[in-house]
N, C-alpha and C positions, 0 to 999 in steps of 0.2 A: 134599355139603358143600363148598363155593365159597371162595377167595379172592378177595373182590371186592375190588377199588379199596383192597389188604393189610389187607384183615378179614376173619376168617374167619368162614364165615356157613353155617345148617344150613337147607336146605330144608324146613320141614314145615307141616303144613296150616293155616291157621287158623282164627278161629270163624264166617271167608264160606265156610268148606270148598273152598278154594284154595290151592294149595303159594305159599308167600311166602320170601323169604330173609328170616333172624334172626340179626343178628347173635350168634354163639356164648359171649359173654361175659354173656347176659344166663342163661344156663343156669348149671347144676351139673354136673358130668359126672360120671356113678357109673359107667359100665360103657365103657373103652377099644376097646373090639373094636368093630370093623365087619365088617360083615357079607362075608361069605366070597364072596357073588357080585357085590360092589361091584367096578368098575373107576376104573380115575385116567388123568387127562390133563393137557397141556396146553396153556394157548392164549393169543394174542395180545389186547389192550382190557383193558376193566377186568374180567373174570371172565379171571384167569393158571390158577389150577388148579381141577380139578374131580373130587371121589370122588362116586362115585355108582350108581347102578343102569347096567343096558346103555345105555336109549335117551336116558339124559342126557349118557353118554357118547361115546355114538358120531353121534348126529343133532346135530349140531350148531344145528337151528333148535328143537330140542324145546322150548329155554328160553327163546326167544320165545314159543311158542305158550303155555307156561304163563303168561308175563305180560299175554299176547293173550285170556287165559281161554278157548282152545279147548277145548272137551270133550275132542275125540279125545287130546287132550296131559293131562289129569285125568286120566282112564282109563290110559292107562302110566304115571302117576303112583302108580296109587293099587294096580292091579296089580303094579309092577315094587318098588317101595319098601317094599314088606312094611306098609302105614300099619293096622291095628287097629283097629275100633272105629268104623270111619266108614262109616254109612249113605248110598250113596249115591243109593237109592232117595227118605231124606226131607232127601238134601242135608244132615247135622251127623250128629256125633256120638251117639254110642247113650250112654244118661246107662250 
């Protein structure tokens, strides 16, 4: 999750298989618990607060690498975020 330009967003894998931020108000939240391994940080600029998996918090370049669609960043996202049901080999979610 991140506070982007004063809008709370969530980082999710889109239909194209790449993580993107989506405004939280598009969703109905049914479980308000955060994973125990998540971390938090504040930043300056358009992304002022971030909650998430360790690399997202500790590596300031990781989000940019995701936006640039670097495969190494996507692998880290898939490993650390706990995404389930995504078949990396087929580059799609399992039905």
